[in-house]
N, CA, C and O of each residue as an XYZ file, in Angstrom:
776
protein
N      11.822    -11.719    -18.920
C      10.648    -10.880    -18.819
C       9.734    -11.426    -17.725
O       9.572    -12.640    -17.594
N       9.148    -10.543    -16.954
C       8.269    -10.948    -15.867
C       6.925    -11.407    -16.395
O       6.427    -10.916    -17.408
N       6.342    -12.377    -15.669
C       5.003    -12.849    -16.012
C       3.993    -11.738    -15.733
O       4.108    -11.041    -14.725
N       3.003    -11.564    -16.617
C       1.978    -10.546    -16.352
C       1.099    -10.974    -15.183
O       0.933    -12.166    -14.923
N       0.539     -9.992    -14.480
C      -0.318    -10.252    -13.330
C      -1.776    -10.435    -13.704
O      -2.578    -10.878    -12.881
N      -2.121    -10.106    -14.916
C      -3.528    -10.083    -15.313
C      -4.278    -11.305    -14.807
O      -3.886    -12.444    -15.061
N      -5.366    -11.047    -14.083
C      -6.219    -12.102    -13.587
C      -5.797    -12.710    -12.265
O      -6.493    -13.589    -11.755
N      -4.680    -12.277    -11.685
C      -4.207    -12.874    -10.433
C      -4.454    -11.991     -9.220
O      -4.256    -12.434     -8.088
N      -4.889    -10.728     -9.436
C      -5.071     -9.824     -8.295
C      -6.114     -8.757     -8.605
O      -6.244     -8.287     -9.735
N      -6.844     -8.398     -7.570
C      -7.754     -7.261     -7.616
C      -7.283     -6.281     -6.556
O      -6.573     -6.658     -5.624
N      -7.681     -5.010     -6.701
C      -7.155     -4.023     -5.768
C      -8.133     -2.946     -5.379
O      -9.126     -2.685     -6.059
N      -7.818     -2.328     -4.256
C      -8.583     -1.207     -3.709
C      -7.646     -0.043     -3.428
O      -6.475     -0.233     -3.099
N      -8.179      1.155     -3.564
C      -7.474      2.375     -3.170
C      -8.410      3.094     -2.189
O      -9.197      3.949     -2.596
N      -8.325      2.749     -0.902
C      -9.268      3.302      0.073
C      -8.945      4.741      0.455
O      -7.800      5.061      0.773
N      -9.950      5.604      0.424
C      -9.766      7.010      0.801
C     -10.293      7.301      2.205
O      -9.932      8.316      2.800
N     -11.147      6.416      2.743
C     -11.726      6.645      4.069
C     -10.652      6.716      5.145
O      -9.631      6.032      5.078
N     -10.910      7.563      6.142
C     -10.010      7.684      7.279
C      -8.740      8.461      6.991
O      -7.819      8.455      7.809
N      -8.668      9.125      5.855
C      -7.457      9.843      5.464
C      -7.700     11.332      5.250
O      -6.852     12.027      4.690
N      -8.843     11.819      5.689
C      -9.159     13.233      5.515
C      -9.252     13.594      4.046
O      -9.710     12.797      3.227
N      -8.815     14.802      3.719
C      -8.899     15.263      2.330
C      -7.619     14.985      1.536
O      -7.576     15.251      0.335
N      -6.579     14.455      2.182
C      -5.296     14.241      1.496
C      -5.396     13.350      0.247
O      -4.668     13.615     -0.710
N      -6.245     12.316      0.189
C      -6.291     11.527     -1.049
C      -6.671     12.345     -2.284
O      -6.455     11.914     -3.417
N      -7.239     13.529     -2.051
C      -7.679     14.366     -3.167
C      -6.744     15.563     -3.397
O      -7.004     16.416     -4.245
N      -5.648     15.605     -2.621
C      -4.619     16.617     -2.860
C      -3.968     16.323     -4.210
O      -4.000     15.193     -4.698
N      -3.385     17.347     -4.794
C      -2.837     17.206     -6.138
C      -1.321     16.997     -6.113
O      -0.604     17.622     -5.331
N      -0.861     16.117     -6.975
C       0.564     15.873     -7.193
C       0.754     15.756     -8.694
O       0.095     14.944     -9.344
N       1.643     16.555     -9.244
C       1.857     16.586    -10.692
C       0.545     16.807    -11.456
O       0.349     16.275    -12.548
N      -0.344     17.603    -10.855
C      -1.593     17.963    -11.508
C      -2.700     16.925    -11.423
O      -3.732     17.071    -12.078
N      -2.504     15.882    -10.630
C      -3.503     14.816    -10.513
C      -3.770     14.520     -9.039
O      -2.865     14.659     -8.217
N      -5.001     14.112     -8.683
C      -5.290     13.732     -7.296
C      -4.533     12.452     -6.921
O      -4.339     11.564     -7.751
N      -4.109     12.379     -5.654
C      -3.351     11.217     -5.190
C      -4.111      9.917     -5.426
O      -3.515      8.910     -5.809
N      -5.420      9.933     -5.199
C      -6.218      8.720     -5.371
C      -6.179      8.247     -6.825
O      -6.199      7.043     -7.077
N      -6.124      9.165     -7.776
C      -6.025      8.785     -9.186
C      -4.649      8.191     -9.494
O      -4.546      7.184    -10.194
N      -3.592      8.820     -8.968
C      -2.238      8.295     -9.191
C      -2.105      6.876     -8.653
O      -1.518      6.007     -9.299
N      -2.660      6.649     -7.453
C      -2.591      5.312     -6.854
C      -3.396      4.308     -7.673
O      -2.961      3.172     -7.859
N      -4.550      4.710     -8.158
C      -5.382      3.822     -8.983
C      -4.673      3.456    -10.279
O      -4.691      2.298    -10.695
N      -4.050      4.439    -10.916
C      -3.320      4.174    -12.154
C      -2.148      3.237    -11.919
O      -1.856      2.381    -12.754
N      -1.471      3.394    -10.780
C      -0.347      2.511    -10.480
C      -0.819      1.061    -10.363
O      -0.152      0.147    -10.848
N      -1.970      0.854     -9.719
C      -2.522     -0.509     -9.636
C      -2.799     -1.059    -11.022
O      -2.418     -2.185    -11.343
N      -3.464     -0.257    -11.842
C      -3.796     -0.707    -13.188
C      -2.540     -0.973    -14.010
O      -2.475     -1.954    -14.750
N      -1.531     -0.091    -13.879
C      -0.283     -0.288    -14.607
C       0.440     -1.557    -14.166
O       1.203     -2.142    -14.934
N       0.194     -1.983    -12.909
C       0.795     -3.214    -12.393
C       0.034     -4.453    -12.853
O       0.483     -5.575    -12.617
N      -1.111     -4.263    -13.506
C      -1.912     -5.396    -13.956
C      -2.935     -5.855    -12.935
O      -3.440     -6.975    -13.014
N      -3.244     -4.985    -11.970
C      -4.219     -5.293    -10.925
C      -5.562     -4.674    -11.313
O      -5.633     -3.489    -11.639
N      -6.612     -5.469    -11.277
C      -7.954     -4.980    -11.598
C      -8.523     -4.219    -10.407
O      -8.550     -4.739     -9.292
N      -8.979     -2.990    -10.639
C      -9.594     -2.200     -9.571
C     -10.966     -2.750     -9.234
O     -11.777     -3.015    -10.121
N     -11.218     -2.920     -7.943
C     -12.526     -3.381     -7.475
C     -13.446     -2.202     -7.247
O     -13.005     -1.097     -6.930
N     -14.697     -2.449     -7.411
C     -15.738     -1.489     -7.045
C     -16.021     -1.712     -5.560
O     -16.225     -2.848     -5.132
N     -16.034     -0.633     -4.774
C     -16.261     -0.776     -3.338
C     -17.634     -1.354     -3.013
O     -17.884     -1.734     -1.869
N     -18.524     -1.428     -3.994
C     -19.853     -1.978     -3.735
C     -19.904     -3.490     -3.957
O     -20.928     -4.119     -3.689
N     -18.819     -4.072     -4.439
C     -18.812     -5.514     -4.691
C     -18.924     -6.283     -3.372
O     -18.276     -5.944     -2.382
N     -19.751     -7.314     -3.381
C     -19.947     -8.111     -2.165
C     -18.677     -8.888     -1.839
O     -17.979     -9.375     -2.728
N     -18.391     -8.995     -0.523
C     -17.178     -9.681     -0.079
C     -17.157    -11.124     -0.566
O     -16.112    -11.609     -0.997
N     -18.286    -11.817     -0.506
C     -18.341    -13.216     -0.958
C     -17.937    -13.325     -2.429
O     -17.300    -14.300     -2.828
N     -18.303    -12.333     -3.229
C     -17.941    -12.350     -4.648
C     -16.445    -12.097     -4.840
O     -15.826    -12.664     -5.741
N     -15.873    -11.251     -3.997
C     -14.425    -11.005     -4.060
C     -13.680    -12.292     -3.725
O     -12.762    -12.687     -4.445
N     -14.071    -12.942     -2.641
C     -13.412    -14.191     -2.219
C     -13.567    -15.265     -3.289
O     -12.630    -16.023     -3.545
N     -14.734    -15.339     -3.914
C     -14.999    -16.361     -4.929
C     -14.093    -16.220     -6.150
O     -13.904    -17.187     -6.888
N     -13.539    -15.052     -6.372
C     -12.628    -14.863     -7.516
C     -11.340    -15.669     -7.351
O     -10.678    -15.990     -8.337
N     -10.980    -15.999     -6.091
C      -9.777    -16.788     -5.792
C      -8.510    -16.117     -6.330
O      -7.673    -16.751     -6.972
N      -8.397    -14.808     -6.047
C      -7.218    -14.024     -6.441
C      -6.731    -13.228     -5.228
O      -7.426    -13.135     -4.216
N      -5.554    -12.666     -5.341
C      -5.005    -11.828     -4.274
C      -5.722    -10.481     -4.242
O      -6.236    -10.014     -5.259
N      -5.749     -9.867     -3.063
C      -6.301     -8.519     -2.895
C      -5.153     -7.579     -2.566
O      -4.387     -7.824     -1.634
N      -5.037     -6.505     -3.333
C      -4.006     -5.501     -3.128
C      -4.671     -4.247     -2.573
O      -5.574     -3.692     -3.198
N      -4.224     -3.801     -1.397
C      -4.703     -2.551     -0.815
C      -3.592     -1.533     -1.014
O      -2.501     -1.669     -0.461
N      -3.884     -0.515     -1.808
C      -2.881      0.506     -2.127
C      -3.334      1.832     -1.528
O      -4.352      2.391     -1.937
N      -2.582      2.328     -0.569
C      -2.907      3.573      0.125
C      -2.693      4.760     -0.814
O      -1.596      4.923     -1.348
N      -3.723      5.597     -1.030
C      -3.535      6.760     -1.893
C      -2.540      7.764     -1.306
O      -2.085      8.667     -2.009
N      -2.203      7.612     -0.025
C      -1.201      8.492      0.583
C       0.220      7.990      0.318
O       1.186      8.534      0.853
N       0.340      6.960     -0.500
C       1.634      6.496     -1.018
C       1.575      6.572     -2.540
O       1.754      5.562     -3.221
N       1.324      7.777     -3.078
C       1.043      7.903     -4.512
C       2.247      7.665     -5.411
O       2.084      7.479     -6.617
N       3.434      7.667     -4.859
C       4.631      7.469     -5.670
C       5.084      6.023     -5.738
O       6.159      5.734     -6.263
N       4.272      5.106     -5.208
C       4.639      3.685     -5.253
C       4.640      3.227     -6.709
O       3.610      3.289     -7.381
N       5.788      2.769     -7.198
C       5.859      2.367     -8.612
C       5.036      1.114     -8.906
O       4.918      0.224     -8.064
N       4.478      1.058    -10.092
C       3.697     -0.106    -10.525
C       4.535     -1.381    -10.478
O       4.025     -2.441    -10.114
N       5.811     -1.291    -10.839
C       6.682     -2.477    -10.808
C       6.813     -3.026     -9.392
O       6.848     -4.240     -9.196
N       6.885     -2.128     -8.398
C       6.993     -2.578     -7.008
C       5.692     -3.256     -6.568
O       5.723     -4.278     -5.882
N       4.561     -2.691     -6.960
C       3.268     -3.305     -6.635
C       3.208     -4.705     -7.248
O       2.800     -5.656     -6.582
N       3.608     -4.833     -8.507
C       3.596     -6.138     -9.174
C       4.525     -7.118     -8.465
O       4.181     -8.290     -8.309
N       5.699     -6.655     -8.033
C       6.623     -7.526     -7.300
C       6.014     -8.000     -5.981
O       6.191     -9.152     -5.586
N       5.293     -7.100     -5.302
C       4.645     -7.472     -4.037
C       3.577     -8.534     -4.275
O       3.446     -9.471     -3.488
N       2.816     -8.392     -5.356
C       1.798     -9.393     -5.682
C       2.465    -10.728     -5.984
O       2.027    -11.766     -5.488
N       3.514    -10.708     -6.787
C       4.210    -11.959     -7.119
C       4.744    -12.637     -5.858
O       4.647    -13.856     -5.718
N       5.299    -11.861     -4.960
C       5.826    -12.403     -3.704
C       4.706    -13.054     -2.894
O       4.885    -14.151     -2.363
N       3.563    -12.396     -2.795
C       2.428    -12.943     -2.047
C       1.926    -14.233     -2.686
O       1.582    -15.183     -1.983
N       1.883    -14.269     -4.011
C       1.412    -15.463     -4.711
C       2.393    -16.626     -4.543
O       1.978    -17.768     -4.347
N       3.687    -16.334     -4.618
C       4.706    -17.379     -4.491
C       4.779    -17.941     -3.080
O       4.910    -19.151     -2.893
N       4.693    -17.061     -2.087
C       4.877    -17.492     -0.696
C       3.573    -17.855      0.008
O       3.589    -18.560      1.017
N       2.447    -17.380     -0.517
C       1.177    -17.615      0.159
C       1.047    -16.815      1.441
O       0.271    -17.168      2.329
N       1.817    -15.727      1.534
C       1.860    -14.884      2.728
C       1.336    -13.499      2.425
O       1.294    -13.074      1.270
N       0.933    -12.794      3.481
C       0.614    -11.379      3.355
C       1.941    -10.669      3.083
O       2.945    -10.970      3.729
N       1.954     -9.743      2.148
C       3.158     -8.982      1.822
C       2.850     -7.504      1.999
O       1.808     -7.017      1.561
N       3.772     -6.794      2.648
C       3.584     -5.362      2.886
C       4.844     -4.604      2.494
O       5.961     -5.007      2.816
N       4.635     -3.488      1.784
C       5.740     -2.596      1.463
C       6.127     -1.812      2.712
O       5.260     -1.284      3.408
N       7.413     -1.736      2.993
C       7.899     -1.025      4.175
C       9.093     -0.147      3.834
O       9.815     -0.389      2.866
N       9.276      0.870      4.650
C      10.438      1.763      4.566
C      11.115      1.752      5.940
O      10.443      1.546      6.951
N      12.425      1.969      5.993
C      13.087      2.029      7.298
C      12.654      3.271      8.070
O      12.368      4.311      7.475
N      12.609      3.161      9.373
C      12.307      4.310     10.226
C      13.584      5.133     10.347
O      14.628      4.617     10.747
N      13.494      6.411     10.000
C      14.673      7.283     10.063
C      14.551      8.357     11.135
O      15.547      8.977     11.506
N      13.346      8.582     11.635
C      13.150      9.577     12.687
C      13.616      9.024     14.028
O      13.667      7.810     14.229
N      13.955      9.928     14.940
C      14.287      9.514     16.293
C      13.019      9.006     16.977
O      11.966      9.641     16.918
N      13.143      7.861     17.619
C      12.015      7.247     18.318
C      12.362      7.172     19.793
O      13.443      6.717     20.169
N      11.431      7.626     20.624
C      11.638      7.570     22.076
C      10.552      6.721     22.710
O       9.410      6.685     22.252
N      10.944      6.033     23.786
C       9.969      5.286     24.573
C       9.082      6.283     25.301
O       9.497      7.403     25.600
N       7.846      5.859     25.585
C       6.907      6.720     26.308
C       6.185      5.871     27.333
O       5.745      4.759     27.041
N       6.068      6.406     28.534
C       5.318      5.719     29.590
C       4.567      6.773     30.391
O       5.159      7.727     30.896
N       3.267      6.588     30.500
C       2.410      7.498     31.272
C       2.586      8.952     30.831
O       2.574      9.864     31.658
N       2.750      9.159     29.515
C       2.860     10.511     28.990
C       4.226     11.148     29.149
O       4.393     12.326     28.833
N       5.211     10.398     29.633
C       6.567     10.930     29.826
C       7.500     10.268     28.819
O       7.536      9.043     28.702
N       8.260     11.100     28.086
C       9.211     10.565     27.112
C      10.406      9.966     27.829
O      10.914     10.521     28.803
N      10.841      8.822     27.327
C      11.978      8.133     27.920
C      13.161      8.103     26.977
O      13.389      9.034     26.204
N      13.902      7.025     27.056
C      15.128      6.855     26.283
C      14.846      6.715     24.789
O      13.741      6.362     24.376
N      15.874      7.000     23.991
C      15.801      6.809     22.548
C      15.783      5.304     22.274
O      16.557      4.548     22.860
N      14.896      4.885     21.383
C      14.755      3.483     21.017
C      15.668      3.194     19.831
O      15.769      3.998     18.904
N      16.330      2.039     19.867
C      17.156      1.606     18.742
C      16.240      1.350     17.546
O      15.307      0.554     17.644
N      16.496      2.013     16.423
C      15.636      1.897     15.238
C      15.910      0.645     14.419
O      15.158      0.338     13.494
N      16.974     -0.081     14.743
C      17.300     -1.283     13.991
C      16.101     -2.224     14.005
O      15.601     -2.591     15.069
N      15.660     -2.598     12.854
C      14.533     -3.516     12.759
C      13.172     -2.838     12.735
O      12.167     -3.495     12.463
N      13.114     -1.526     13.017
C      11.833     -0.823     12.953
C      11.544     -0.462     11.498
O      12.443     -0.062     10.758
N      10.292     -0.606     11.100
C       9.892     -0.252      9.747
C       8.627      0.582      9.791
O       7.859      0.541     10.752
N       8.437      1.336      8.731
C       7.217      2.120      8.548
C       6.423      1.456      7.421
O       6.936      1.255      6.320
N       5.179      1.123      7.711
C       4.319      0.523      6.693
C       3.998      1.577      5.647
O       3.609      2.698      5.974
N       4.167      1.204      4.390
C       3.721      2.092      3.307
C       2.752      1.291      2.451
O       1.742      0.815      2.971
N       3.008      1.129      1.213
C       2.037      0.491      0.344
C       2.769     -0.340     -0.692
O       3.874      0.024     -1.095
N       2.194     -1.432     -1.128
C       0.858     -1.954     -0.865
C       0.861     -2.971      0.275
O       1.908     -3.333      0.811
N      -0.344     -3.419      0.627
C      -0.532     -4.606      1.456
C      -1.255     -5.600      0.554
O      -2.325     -5.306      0.019
N      -0.656     -6.782      0.390
C      -1.217     -7.798     -0.506
C      -1.633     -9.013      0.315
O      -0.829     -9.596      1.043
N      -2.904     -9.382      0.184
C      -3.443    -10.545      0.876
C      -3.706    -11.628     -0.160
O      -4.511    -11.427     -1.070
N      -3.035    -12.786     -0.036
C      -3.280    -13.854     -1.005
C      -4.679    -14.440     -0.845
O      -5.325    -14.252      0.186
N      -5.136    -15.146     -1.864
C      -6.490    -15.705     -1.873
C      -6.761    -16.593     -0.664
O      -7.871    -16.577     -0.132
N      -5.773    -17.368     -0.219
C      -5.977    -18.265      0.924
C      -6.289    -17.483      2.194
O      -7.056    -17.953      3.034
N      -5.705    -16.300      2.345
C      -5.997    -15.448      3.502
C      -7.403    -14.866      3.359
O      -8.173    -14.861      4.319
N      -7.736    -14.381      2.173
C      -9.072    -13.820      1.942
C     -10.166    -14.831      2.266
O     -11.203    -14.479      2.829
N      -9.924    -16.090      1.906
C     -10.927    -17.131      2.126
C     -11.224    -17.328      3.609
O     -12.283    -17.848      3.959
N     -10.308    -16.923      4.485
C     -10.504    -17.102      5.920
C     -11.122    -15.881      6.597
O     -11.449    -15.932      7.782
N     -11.283    -14.793      5.859
C     -11.828    -13.563      6.425
C     -13.329    -13.469      6.157
O     -13.794    -13.776      5.059
N     -14.071    -13.046      7.158
C     -15.521    -12.931      7.017
C     -15.935    -11.698      6.218
O     -17.015    -11.670      5.628
N     -15.084    -10.691      6.200
C     -15.393     -9.450      5.490
C     -14.091     -8.734      5.153
O     -13.012     -9.102      5.617
N     -14.229     -7.715      4.343
C     -13.075     -6.883      4.011
C     -12.497     -6.315      5.295
O     -13.228     -5.722      6.089
N     -11.205     -6.482      5.512
C     -10.614     -5.920      6.723
C     -10.643     -4.388      6.683
O     -10.762     -3.783      5.618
N     -10.534     -3.786      7.849
C     -10.504     -2.331      7.967
C      -9.265     -1.803      7.240
O      -8.153     -2.264      7.500
N      -9.446     -0.851      6.342
C      -8.329     -0.343      5.539
C      -8.033      1.128      5.814
O      -7.264      1.749      5.081
N      -8.641      1.697      6.869
C      -8.397      3.106      7.189
C      -6.934      3.373      7.526
O      -6.411      4.443      7.215
N      -6.273      2.410      8.159
C      -4.887      2.565      8.594
C      -4.160      1.272      8.246
O      -4.421      0.231      8.849
N      -3.250      1.331      7.277
C      -2.582      0.109      6.833
C      -1.680     -0.490      7.900
O      -1.513     -1.709      7.948
N      -1.092      0.343      8.760
C      -0.260     -0.195      9.845
C      -1.117     -1.032     10.793
O      -0.695     -2.104     11.225
N      -2.306     -0.553     11.115
C      -3.212     -1.327     11.971
C      -3.660     -2.607     11.269
O      -3.776     -3.655     11.904
N      -3.911     -2.527      9.968
C      -4.288     -3.708      9.198
C      -3.194     -4.767      9.279
O      -3.475     -5.942      9.513
N      -1.943     -4.343      9.085
C      -0.818     -5.278      9.130
C      -0.690     -5.891     10.522
O      -0.458     -7.093     10.646
N      -0.836     -5.087     11.563
C      -0.770     -5.617     12.941
C      -1.870     -6.650     13.175
O      -1.628     -7.687     13.791
N      -3.068     -6.371     12.688
C      -4.180     -7.310     12.859
C      -3.911     -8.614     12.105
O      -4.183     -9.696     12.624
N      -3.384     -8.517     10.901
C      -3.112     -9.717     10.108
C      -1.963    -10.532     10.703
O      -1.972    -11.761     10.647
N      -0.972     -9.837     11.275
C       0.199    -10.517     11.835
C      -0.187    -11.503     12.942
O       0.527    -12.476     13.183
N      -1.312    -11.253     13.613
C      -1.741    -12.150     14.674
C      -2.127    -13.532     14.177
O      -2.091    -14.493     14.945
N      -2.499    -13.653     12.898
C      -2.977    -14.936     12.370
C      -2.228    -15.444     11.138
O      -2.342    -16.618     10.788
N      -1.471    -14.577     10.484
C      -0.844    -14.954      9.219
C       0.611    -14.507      9.178
O       1.014    -13.571      9.869
N       1.390    -15.200      8.348
C       2.763    -14.763      8.118
C       2.714    -13.459      7.324
O       1.987    -13.352      6.336
N       3.492    -12.471      7.760
C       3.570    -11.186      7.066
C       5.016    -10.988      6.618
O       5.940    -11.013      7.431
N       5.195    -10.792      5.323
C       6.515    -10.594      4.738
C       6.699     -9.116      4.431
O       5.845     -8.495      3.797
N       7.824     -8.551      4.885
C       8.158     -7.158      4.582
C       8.932     -7.115      3.269
O       9.858     -7.897      3.053
N       8.543     -6.199      2.405
C       9.232     -5.985      1.138
C       9.731     -4.546      1.138
O       8.938     -3.608      1.230
N      11.049     -4.372      1.034
C      11.633     -3.028      1.089
C      11.170     -2.185     -0.097
O      11.463     -2.488     -1.254
N      10.444     -1.128      0.224
C       9.874     -0.248     -0.798
C      10.867      0.854     -1.172
O      11.691      1.251     -0.348
N      10.794      1.349     -2.407
C      11.652      2.466     -2.798
C      11.236      3.747     -2.073
O      10.117      3.850     -1.572
N      12.137      4.706     -2.026
C      11.864      5.977     -1.333
C      10.620      6.665     -1.874
O       9.913      7.337     -1.123
N      10.344      6.510     -3.152
C       9.173      7.160     -3.740
C       7.862      6.620     -3.185
O       6.818      7.250     -3.355
N       7.895      5.468     -2.527
C       6.687      4.851     -1.973
C       6.341      5.375     -0.585
O       5.357      4.941      0.013
N       7.141      6.303     -0.068
C       6.878      6.803      1.286
C       5.485      7.408      1.387
O       4.927      7.906      0.409
N       4.948      7.351      2.581
C       3.599      7.862      2.843
C       3.659      9.366      3.056
O       4.536      9.864      3.762
N       2.725     10.090      2.446
C       2.647     11.541      2.634
C       1.634     11.847      3.729
O       0.600     11.189      3.840
N       1.946     12.853      4.530
C       1.075     13.246      5.628
C       0.475     14.623      5.382
O      -0.665     14.893      5.759
N       1.263     15.496      4.739
C       0.794     16.858      4.515
C       1.386     17.409      3.218
O       2.085     16.708      2.486
N       1.090     18.671      2.956
C       1.543     19.307      1.711
C       3.069     19.330      1.575
O       3.588     19.219      0.464
N       3.795     19.474      2.694
C       5.257     19.500      2.603
C       5.791     18.147      2.117
O       6.773     18.097      1.377
N       5.144     17.052      2.533
C       5.542     15.736      2.036
C       5.281     15.618      0.535
O       6.051     14.991     -0.192
N       4.184     16.230      0.083
C       3.891     16.207     -1.347
C       4.969     16.930     -2.140
O       5.382     16.464     -3.202
N       5.424     18.063     -1.629
C       6.465     18.813     -2.335
C       7.767     18.018     -2.397
O       8.477     18.049     -3.402
N       8.071     17.304     -1.309
C       9.267     16.466     -1.293
C       9.137     15.345     -2.325
O      10.072     15.074     -3.078
N       7.991     14.710     -2.353
C       7.754     13.637     -3.307
C       7.799     14.158     -4.738
O       8.317     13.496     -5.637
N       7.255     15.339     -4.934
C       7.267     15.958     -6.261
C       8.690     16.225     -6.740
O       8.978     16.141     -7.933
N       9.574     16.546     -5.801
C      10.962     16.852     -6.153
C      11.778     15.600     -6.474
O      12.833     15.689     -7.101
N      11.291     14.439     -6.046
C      12.013     13.187     -6.325
C      11.942     12.871     -7.808
O      10.971     13.204     -8.488
N      12.965     12.235     -8.285
C      12.966     11.809     -9.674
C      12.214     10.492     -9.736
O      12.801      9.423     -9.566
N      10.899     10.574     -9.983
C      10.054      9.375     -9.997
C       9.348      9.265    -11.329
O       8.702     10.212    -11.778
N       9.472      8.091    -11.972
C       8.803      7.893    -13.261
C       7.344      7.515    -13.091
O       6.894      6.517    -13.654
N       6.607      8.292    -12.332
C       5.200      7.986    -12.064
C       4.330      8.138    -13.292
O       4.773      8.633    -14.329
N       3.105      7.714    -13.164
C       2.139      7.786    -14.264
C       1.830      9.262    -14.555
O       1.485     10.005    -13.636
N       1.947      9.690    -15.791
C       1.737     11.097    -16.119
C       0.273     11.532    -16.130
O      -0.012     12.724    -16.240
N      -0.640     10.602    -16.020
C      -2.060     10.978    -16.076
C      -2.606     10.769    -17.471
O      -1.851     10.504    -18.407
N      -3.913     10.887    -17.614
C      -4.512     10.631    -18.917
C      -4.049     11.637    -19.959
O      -3.990     12.840    -19.708
N      -3.732     11.128    -21.097
C      -3.335     11.997    -22.209
C      -1.907     12.482    -22.136
O      -1.441     13.160    -23.052
N      -1.196     12.152    -21.063
C       0.185     12.615    -20.918
C       1.162     11.688    -21.637
O       0.772     10.632    -22.137
N       2.432     12.088    -21.686
C       3.417     11.234    -22.342
C       3.630      9.961    -21.539
O       3.458      9.990    -20.320
N       3.980      8.894    -22.133
C       4.241      7.724    -21.342
C       4.433      6.540    -22.143
O       4.666      5.460    -21.600
């Protein structure tokens, strides 16, 4: 049996910089609610966005940033990412393989197809261990998790954790329908079976 996470991590579900999509509905619930429930189901305490950064750092726990546009990320995967970050002392990020065709671009002109081997798409979560938080002056920008990971990579080890297909990031309503069609044991919402 896995060790519980209780008391080892706090989390955020940032909606800024994502337009209205965090409030789109999936299985009758807003994406931001599904993401919040997944954090709680993983044993991660939700932070209030008004909490002072110094108080967050003083807790000496990991910070989990869970993108509401990855509403199908299973709680077990989030918990595994936290455990990995705690064990390794590294930033851990959920990733999916890039499956779309990628082309080089220079001066607005498309070039050759890029080999996708080794390319990943950042999804959710991004877990920052307490030692990393202690070195940051403020909460990092969470509008774009890929940019957050790139910024952290400059100073810290970043570990990629292969995320399940259900953790893919949604961009529009068609992505929501695809995610809805997946067989995902997501949180049913308040009062639902579970």
